[in-house]
C-alpha positions, 0 to 999 in steps of 0.5 A, a space after each residue: 059186363 055183361 049187360 043185367 039179365 044176361 046169361 053166360 054160358 061160356 068165357 074165354 080169357 085172351 092174353 096180349 098175343 091172343 092165346 087162350 090162356 083161360 076157357 070157363 063156363 059160366 064163372 067168374 075168373 080169378 086170375 088162373 090160368 088153365 094150369 091153376 096157376 096165377 097168370 102174370 101181370 099184364 094186358 087181357 082180352 075176355 070174351 063172354 058167350 051167352 047163351 044164346 051165341 051172342 059174344 061180349 068182349 071187354 079189357 082187363 088189365 091184372 095188376 099183381 
């Protein structure tokens, strides 16, 4: 994730309530929120947007 060869331009992480907890530009998520504090364990949803605007979606479970 994403498929091989896809250039990611933006990453959005939302919590189970749909609130964006982090937005990044073409980088990996370190489990922290916009305020750079560690987010609690829970279910998060990851949206990757490629350079053409196509969105890829995945669920992530953050365990402590």
